[in-house]
C-alpha positions as CSV (number, residue, x, y, z in Angstrom):
1,X,-0.1,0.1,-0.1
2,X,2.0,3.9,-1.1
3,X,2.8,5.4,2.4
4,X,0.1,8.0,1.8
5,X,-2.8,6.1,1.8
6,X,-1.2,4.4,5.0
7,X,-1.4,7.3,6.1
8,X,-4.8,9.1,5.5
9,X,-6.1,5.2,6.5
10,X,-4.5,5.4,10.0
11,X,-6.0,9.1,10.6
12,X,-9.4,7.7,9.7
13,X,-8.8,5.1,12.0
14,X,-7.4,7.5,14.9
15,X,-10.1,9.8,14.3
16,X,-13.1,7.9,14.4
17,X,-11.9,5.3,17.2
18,X,-11.6,8.8,19.9
19,X,-15.4,8.7,19.6
20,X,-15.6,5.7,21.0
21,X,-12.7,5.6,23.5
22,X,-14.2,9.3,24.8
23,X,-17.6,8.0,25.1
24,X,-16.2,5.2,27.1
25,X,-14.3,7.3,29.8
26,X,-17.2,9.4,30.2
27,X,-18.8,6.0,31.0
28,X,-16.8,4.9,33.1
29,X,-16.5,8.1,35.1
30,X,-20.4,7.8,35.8
31,X,-19.4,4.3,37.1
32,X,-18.4,4.1,40.8
33,X,-17.4,0.7,41.7
34,X,-18.0,-0.3,45.5
35,X,-16.3,-4.2,46.4
36,X,-18.8,-6.1,48.1
37,X,-17.9,-9.4,50.3
38,X,-21.8,-10.4,49.6
39,X,-21.1,-12.7,46.3
40,X,-22.4,-16.0,45.2
41,X,-19.9,-18.1,42.8
42,X,-20.3,-20.8,40.6
43,X,-16.7,-22.0,40.9
44,X,-14.6,-23.2,37.5
45,X,-15.1,-26.6,39.4
46,X,-19.1,-26.3,39.7
47,X,-19.3,-25.7,43.3
48,X,-21.2,-22.7,44.9
49,X,-19.6,-20.6,47.0
50,X,-20.5,-20.3,50.0
51,X,-22.1,-23.3,49.9
52,X,-25.7,-22.0,51.8
53,X,-26.8,-19.9,48.8
54,X,-30.0,-20.0,47.7
55,X,-29.1,-21.7,44.4
56,X,-29.7,-25.4,43.8
57,X,-27.9,-27.0,40.7
58,X,-28.5,-29.9,38.5
59,X,-25.1,-30.8,36.1
60,X,-24.9,-27.9,34.3
61,X,-27.9,-25.6,35.3
62,X,-27.8,-23.5,38.2
63,X,-31.7,-22.1,40.0
64,X,-31.7,-19.4,42.1
65,X,-34.8,-20.4,44.6
66,X,-35.4,-16.9,46.0
67,X,-35.0,-12.9,45.8
68,X,-31.1,-12.6,46.5
69,X,-28.9,-9.2,47.7
70,X,-26.0,-10.7,46.6
71,X,-23.8,-10.6,43.3
72,X,-23.6,-13.8,41.5
73,X,-20.1,-14.5,39.5
74,X,-20.4,-17.5,37.0
75,X,-16.5,-18.6,36.6
76,X,-17.6,-22.3,35.0
77,X,-17.8,-22.4,31.5
78,X,-21.2,-24.9,29.7
79,X,-23.4,-23.3,32.4
80,X,-26.6,-22.2,32.8
81,X,-28.0,-20.1,35.3
82,X,-32.0,-19.7,36.0
83,X,-33.0,-16.8,38.0
84,X,-37.0,-18.7,37.9
85,X,-38.4,-15.0,38.1
86,X,-36.1,-14.4,40.8
87,X,-34.8,-10.8,42.2
88,X,-31.5,-9.9,42.2
89,X,-31.5,-6.6,44.2
90,X,-28.7,-4.5,44.8
91,X,-27.7,-0.9,46.2
92,X,-26.9,1.1,43.0
93,X,-23.3,0.0,43.1
94,X,-21.3,-3.1,41.8
95,X,-22.6,-5.7,39.3
96,X,-25.9,-8.0,39.3
97,X,-23.9,-11.0,37.4
98,X,-20.7,-11.2,35.9
99,X,-19.4,-13.0,33.6
100,X,-15.6,-13.1,33.6
101,X,-13.5,-15.1,31.0
102,X,-15.9,-18.1,30.6
103,X,-18.0,-18.8,27.2
104,X,-21.3,-21.0,26.6
105,X,-23.1,-19.6,29.5
106,X,-26.8,-18.5,29.6
107,X,-28.4,-16.5,32.0
108,X,-32.1,-16.6,31.9
109,X,-35.4,-15.5,34.0
110,X,-33.6,-12.8,36.7
111,X,-34.9,-9.9,37.2
112,X,-32.3,-7.7,38.4
113,X,-32.6,-4.0,40.0
114,X,-30.3,-1.4,41.7
115,X,-27.0,-2.0,40.7
116,X,-23.8,-0.2,38.9
117,X,-24.1,-3.2,35.6
118,X,-27.0,-5.4,36.1
119,X,-24.8,-8.0,33.8
120,X,-21.7,-7.3,32.9
121,X,-19.6,-9.7,30.4
122,X,-15.8,-9.5,30.0
123,X,-13.5,-11.0,27.7
124,X,-16.1,-13.6,27.7
125,X,-17.8,-14.7,23.9
126,X,-20.3,-17.5,23.1
127,X,-22.3,-16.5,26.0
128,X,-26.4,-15.9,26.4
129,X,-28.3,-13.3,28.1
130,X,-32.2,-14.2,27.9
131,X,-35.5,-13.3,29.4
132,X,-34.2,-11.6,31.7
133,X,-35.7,-7.9,33.6
134,X,-33.1,-5.5,34.3
135,X,-34.1,-2.1,35.7
136,X,-33.2,0.7,37.7
137,X,-29.6,0.2,37.5
138,X,-27.0,2.7,35.5
139,X,-25.8,-0.1,32.9
140,X,-28.5,-2.7,32.5
141,X,-26.3,-5.2,29.8
142,X,-22.1,-4.5,29.6
143,X,-20.0,-7.0,26.9
144,X,-16.9,-5.9,26.3
145,X,-14.2,-8.1,24.2
146,X,-17.0,-11.1,24.2
147,X,-17.6,-11.8,20.5
148,X,-20.8,-13.8,19.6
149,X,-22.9,-12.5,22.9
150,X,-26.6,-13.1,22.6
151,X,-29.1,-10.9,24.2
152,X,-32.4,-11.6,23.4
153,X,-36.0,-10.9,24.7
154,X,-35.0,-9.1,27.4
155,X,-37.3,-6.1,29.1
156,X,-34.0,-3.2,30.3
157,X,-36.0,0.2,31.6
158,X,-35.5,2.9,33.8
159,X,-31.6,2.3,33.8
160,X,-29.8,6.0,34.6
161,X,-27.3,5.1,32.2
162,X,-27.3,2.5,29.2
163,X,-29.8,-0.4,28.6
164,X,-26.9,-2.7,26.4
165,X,-23.8,-0.9,25.6
166,X,-22.0,-3.1,23.4
167,X,-18.2,-2.6,22.8
168,X,-15.4,-4.7,21.1
169,X,-17.9,-7.8,20.5
170,X,-18.0,-9.0,16.9
171,X,-21.0,-11.3,16.1
172,X,-23.0,-10.3,18.7
173,X,-27.0,-11.1,18.0
174,X,-29.4,-8.5,19.6
175,X,-32.7,-9.9,19.3
176,X,-36.0,-8.9,20.3
177,X,-35.3,-6.9,23.3
178,X,-37.1,-3.9,24.7
179,X,-35.3,-0.6,25.7
180,X,-36.9,2.1,26.7
181,X,-36.5,5.3,29.7
182,X,-32.6,5.2,29.3
183,X,-30.5,7.9,30.6
184,X,-28.6,8.0,27.7
185,X,-27.9,4.9,25.4
186,X,-31.0,2.2,24.3
187,X,-28.4,0.5,22.4
188,X,-24.9,1.1,21.8
189,X,-22.8,-0.8,19.0
190,X,-19.3,0.4,19.1
191,X,-16.4,-1.7,17.7
192,X,-19.0,-4.6,17.5
193,X,-18.4,-6.0,13.6
194,X,-20.7,-8.1,11.5
195,X,-23.1,-7.9,14.5
196,X,-27.1,-8.9,14.0
197,X,-29.8,-6.7,15.4
198,X,-33.6,-7.9,14.9
199,X,-37.0,-6.4,16.6
200,X,-35.5,-4.6,19.4
201,X,-37.5,-1.7,20.7
202,X,-36.3,0.9,21.5
203,X,-38.2,4.6,22.9
204,X,-38.1,7.3,25.2
205,X,-34.2,7.2,25.7
206,X,-32.0,9.6,25.2
207,X,-30.4,8.5,23.0
208,X,-32.1,5.2,21.3
209,X,-29.6,4.1,19.2
210,X,-26.0,4.5,18.5
211,X,-22.6,2.2,16.2
212,X,-19.2,3.6,15.8
213,X,-15.6,2.6,14.5
214,X,-17.0,-1.3,12.8
215,X,-20.4,0.2,10.5
216,X,-20.8,-3.2,9.1
217,X,-23.6,-4.9,10.3
218,X,-27.0,-6.8,9.7
219,X,-29.7,-4.6,10.8
220,X,-32.7,-4.9,9.3
221,X,-36.5,-2.4,9.6
222,X,-37.3,-4.7,12.1
223,X,-35.9,-2.7,15.0
224,X,-37.2,0.5,16.0
225,X,-36.6,4.0,17.7
226,X,-39.3,5.7,19.2
227,X,-41.9,3.8,16.4
228,X,-39.9,4.4,13.8
229,X,-38.0,1.5,11.5
230,X,-34.0,1.8,11.4
231,X,-33.1,2.0,8.1
232,X,-29.4,0.6,7.7
233,X,-28.2,-0.4,4.3
234,X,-25.5,-2.1,2.8
235,X,-24.3,-2.1,-0.7
236,X,-27.6,-0.1,-1.9
237,X,-28.1,1.8,-5.4
238,X,-30.5,4.5,-6.8
239,X,-33.1,4.4,-3.7
240,X,-34.3,6.5,-1.6
241,X,-35.2,6.4,2.7
242,X,-38.8,6.3,3.2
243,X,-40.3,8.7,4.9
244,X,-41.0,7.1,8.0
245,X,-36.7,6.4,9.0
246,X,-36.0,7.0,12.5
247,X,-32.0,6.5,11.6
248,X,-30.4,6.5,8.8
249,X,-27.1,4.6,7.9
250,X,-25.7,4.0,4.7
251,X,-22.6,2.2,3.8
252,X,-21.0,1.1,1.1
253,X,-23.6,2.8,-1.2
254,X,-24.5,4.7,-4.4
255,X,-27.2,7.1,-5.1
256,X,-29.1,7.5,-2.1
257,X,-31.5,10.0,-1.8
258,X,-32.7,11.3,2.2
259,X,-35.3,13.3,1.8
260,X,-38.1,14.9,4.2
261,X,-37.2,13.1,7.9
262,X,-37.1,14.0,11.2
263,X,-34.4,12.3,12.7
264,X,-33.8,12.8,16.4
265,X,-32.1,11.4,19.8
266,X,-30.0,8.9,18.0
267,X,-26.1,8.9,17.8
268,X,-26.1,9.9,14.7
269,X,-29.2,11.6,12.7
270,X,-27.9,10.0,9.4
271,X,-23.8,8.4,8.8
272,X,-22.7,7.7,5.1
273,X,-19.8,5.6,5.5
274,X,-17.4,4.5,1.8
275,X,-20.4,5.8,-0.1
276,X,-20.9,8.4,-2.9
277,X,-23.5,10.5,-4.6
278,X,-26.1,10.7,-2.0
279,X,-29.0,13.3,-1.4
280,X,-29.6,14.7,2.2
281,X,-32.3,17.3,2.1
282,X,-35.6,18.9,3.5
283,X,-34.9,17.3,6.5
284,X,-34.7,18.2,10.6
285,X,-32.0,16.3,12.1
286,X,-31.6,17.4,15.9
287,X,-30.8,16.8,19.6
288,X,-28.5,13.7,18.6
289,X,-25.8,12.3,20.7
290,X,-22.9,13.2,18.6
291,X,-23.4,14.6,15.3
292,X,-26.6,15.3,13.4
293,X,-24.9,13.9,9.7
294,X,-21.7,12.3,9.6
295,X,-19.6,11.0,6.6
296,X,-16.7,8.9,7.0
297,X,-14.6,8.2,3.4
298,X,-17.5,9.1,1.7
299,X,-17.8,11.7,-1.5
300,X,-19.5,13.9,-3.8
301,X,-22.9,13.6,-1.3
302,X,-24.7,16.8,-1.4
303,X,-26.2,18.0,2.4
304,X,-29.1,21.0,1.6
305,X,-32.4,22.4,3.0
306,X,-31.7,20.6,6.4
307,X,-32.5,21.9,9.8
308,X,-29.3,21.0,11.6
309,X,-30.2,21.9,15.9
310,X,-29.1,21.0,19.0
311,X,-26.5,18.0,18.8
312,X,-24.7,17.3,21.5
313,X,-21.1,17.1,19.7
314,X,-22.1,18.6,16.4
315,X,-24.1,19.2,13.5
316,X,-21.9,18.2,10.6
317,X,-19.0,15.8,10.8
318,X,-16.8,15.4,7.6
319,X,-14.0,12.7,7.9
320,X,-11.5,11.7,5.1
321,X,-14.0,13.1,2.2
322,X,-13.9,14.8,-0.8
323,X,-16.1,16.7,-3.1
324,X,-19.1,17.2,-1.0
325,X,-21.3,20.1,-1.3
326,X,-23.0,21.3,2.1
327,X,-25.3,24.5,0.8
328,X,-28.4,26.6,2.3
329,X,-29.1,24.6,5.5
330,X,-29.3,26.4,9.0
331,X,-27.0,24.6,11.5
332,X,-27.6,26.3,15.1
333,X,-27.0,25.6,18.6
334,X,-25.2,22.7,17.8
335,X,-21.7,21.8,20.2
336,X,-19.9,22.3,16.9
337,X,-21.2,24.1,13.6
338,X,-19.4,21.7,11.2
339,X,-16.1,19.7,12.1
340,X,-14.0,18.9,9.3
341,X,-11.0,16.4,9.7
342,X,-8.2,15.0,6.5
343,X,-11.0,16.2,4.0
344,X,-10.1,18.9,1.2
345,X,-11.8,20.0,-1.8
346,X,-15.4,20.5,0.0
347,X,-18.2,23.1,-0.3
348,X,-19.8,25.2,2.1
349,X,-22.0,28.3,1.0
350,X,-25.5,29.8,1.9
351,X,-25.4,28.6,5.4
352,X,-26.5,29.5,8.2
353,X,-24.2,28.9,11.2
354,X,-26.2,30.2,14.6
355,X,-25.4,30.1,17.8
356,X,-22.9,27.2,17.7
357,X,-20.2,26.6,20.7
358,X,-17.7,26.7,18.0
359,X,-19.5,27.7,14.2
360,X,-16.6,25.4,12.5
361,X,-13.6,23.5,13.2
362,X,-10.9,21.6,10.9
363,X,-7.9,19.2,11.1
364,X,-5.9,18.7,8.4
365,X,-8.6,20.4,5.8
366,X,-8.7,23.1,3.5
367,X,-11.9,23.4,1.7
368,X,-14.2,26.4,-0.3
369,X,-16.5,28.4,2.0
370,X,-18.0,30.8,-0.4
371,X,-18.8,30.9,-4.3
372,X,-17.3,34.3,-4.9
373,X,-19.2,37.2,-5.1
374,X,-22.1,38.2,-5.8
375,X,-23.5,34.2,-4.9
376,X,-21.2,34.8,-1.1
377,X,-20.6,32.8,1.8
378,X,-22.3,31.6,4.8
379,X,-24.0,33.8,7.8
380,X,-22.2,33.6,10.6
381,X,-24.3,35.2,13.3
382,X,-20.5,36.0,15.2
383,X,-19.4,38.1,12.2
384,X,-17.8,41.2,13.6
385,X,-16.8,42.6,10.2
386,X,-19.2,45.3,8.6
387,X,-20.6,46.1,5.2
388,X,-20.0,49.7,4.6
389,X,-20.9,49.2,0.7
390,X,-24.1,47.8,1.4
391,X,-24.4,44.7,-0.7
392,X,-24.9,41.9,1.6
393,X,-22.0,40.5,2.2
394,X,-18.7,41.3,5.0
395,X,-16.1,43.9,4.0
396,X,-13.4,41.4,5.2
397,X,-13.2,37.8,5.2
398,X,-14.7,35.1,8.2
399,X,-11.7,33.4,9.8
400,X,-11.9,30.0,10.4
401,X,-8.4,29.1,10.8
402,X,-4.9,29.6,8.5
403,X,-6.0,27.6,5.5
404,X,-9.7,28.0,5.6
405,X,-11.9,31.7,5.5
406,X,-15.4,32.9,4.3
407,X,-14.6,35.2,1.7
408,X,-17.7,36.9,1.5
409,X,-19.8,36.2,4.5
410,X,-23.5,37.2,4.5
411,X,-24.6,40.1,6.6
412,X,-28.1,38.6,7.1
413,X,-29.5,35.2,7.7
414,X,-30.0,33.2,4.0
415,X,-33.9,33.3,3.8
416,X,-34.4,29.9,4.2
417,X,-37.9,30.3,4.6
418,X,-37.8,30.5,0.5
419,X,-36.3,27.8,0.0
420,X,-36.9,25.4,2.9
421,X,-38.7,21.7,2.6
422,X,-39.1,22.6,-1.3
423,X,-39.6,19.0,-3.6
424,X,-36.7,19.0,-6.4
425,X,-39.8,18.0,-9.0
426,X,-40.2,20.1,-12.0
427,X,-43.2,22.1,-11.2
428,X,-42.0,22.8,-7.7
429,X,-38.6,23.5,-9.2
430,X,-40.6,26.6,-11.8
431,X,-42.3,27.7,-8.7
432,X,-39.8,28.3,-6.5
433,X,-37.8,29.7,-8.5
434,X,-40.3,32.3,-9.5
435,X,-40.4,33.1,-5.9
436,X,-36.7,34.1,-5.7
437,X,-37.0,36.2,-8.8
438,X,-39.9,37.7,-7.2
439,X,-37.8,38.6,-3.9
440,X,-35.4,40.3,-5.7
441,X,-38.0,42.2,-7.4
442,X,-39.5,43.4,-4.8
443,X,-36.1,44.2,-3.0
444,X,-35.1,46.4,-5.9
445,X,-38.3,48.6,-5.6
446,X,-38.1,48.5,-1.4
447,X,-35.2,49.8,-1.3
448,X,-33.7,46.7,0.3
449,X,-31.0,46.1,-2.0
450,X,-28.4,44.6,0.3
451,X,-30.8,41.5,0.5
452,X,-30.2,41.1,-3.4
453,X,-26.9,39.1,-3.5
454,X,-28.7,36.7,-0.8
455,X,-31.6,35.9,-3.0
456,X,-29.2,35.7,-6.2
457,X,-27.6,33.2,-3.8
458,X,-30.4,30.9,-3.3
459,X,-31.9,31.4,-7.4
460,X,-28.6,29.9,-8.2
461,X,-28.3,27.3,-5.7
462,X,-31.8,26.5,-6.5
463,X,-31.1,26.4,-10.2
464,X,-27.9,24.0,-9.5
């Protein structure tokens, strides 16, 4: 592989992995474990410690016989732990059930409540968690470095942090779980390639669903977020995402259209990976945990006429991507308006950047931030320059960094009211152009000529 390609690949992997590591670090900060001697252990040789614990066993099957307040640690491979509907009650710390360095263990029919982690799997492959109810803990189920984990038919509700959090556990199967009212993630899948999700219901979580680092999974529309289906497309061409989508992922695709959606409360609203020539337009993408729109190694896509607001990390992130057009979007009240990493040759103009903590951030990237004069650049609500000639554009550039600047920043908010939610069918295209032309004429005769460049820019954008 050429040295440049190796370098770019390393930058891409580092940028994506950083997201996962930060999130795990934040999660760890919120978990305070307390060591406790109140533990029931199923030892590697099959013995129960202490022998007086209310657990009966017959061969590989261990059955709880009453409610308990102890942690259960399973150290024996090829074991079934059946809670028989009894409750493991915690005091807000520790774990309900722990699997560490074991495999082929099944945990079923148990009610777990009041722990830091309801069920934790660490370096434990090929285990099954099924038909359990986990509530009022910090984490419901946390699996890390535990490949081929199966999590099925569980009810996970009212946990203060995450419902199901899977990291570094490829080929996992998450099937028919009900996950609601989590303080952060409903289901989060990170660094766990080729996992399968079916019939999971995520509802009223702060963020219903998130995925990062590895993106090739088998996830179909039987999975829902707030009663809307997940559309997770791989190797598709020339299709349009249905209007009822609740989460959109486009992986290794070409020419996908994403229109008129309301996407909220997931990791991202739309994530596009290794895909080209897609269109995202006329959508409201708000209140997501990471970015509203996230492009990774994806070129020549168009993002236009979207409202992108109140997303925790930022509005738009573009990583190792080129030739994308970001035009006529309103990007407001995000931590970062737009973030470009190792991305060059993208075109960003006629957008409204409003009250983002950081309007634009770039790293190893040089991009175009205006269309020249008179089409102008973007509106930045923190721009301090003047417009002495009253032509509607600032007299000095808006500086982003040493390599990036908007040479013709707009002095007024781009008139998205004339442009937002306009379809591209011919009759509506003609109507929208006529509306903009009328606005230009009206501005001329009402002496509001300084608005004309903005209207002309909209006209050019509509035609193009």
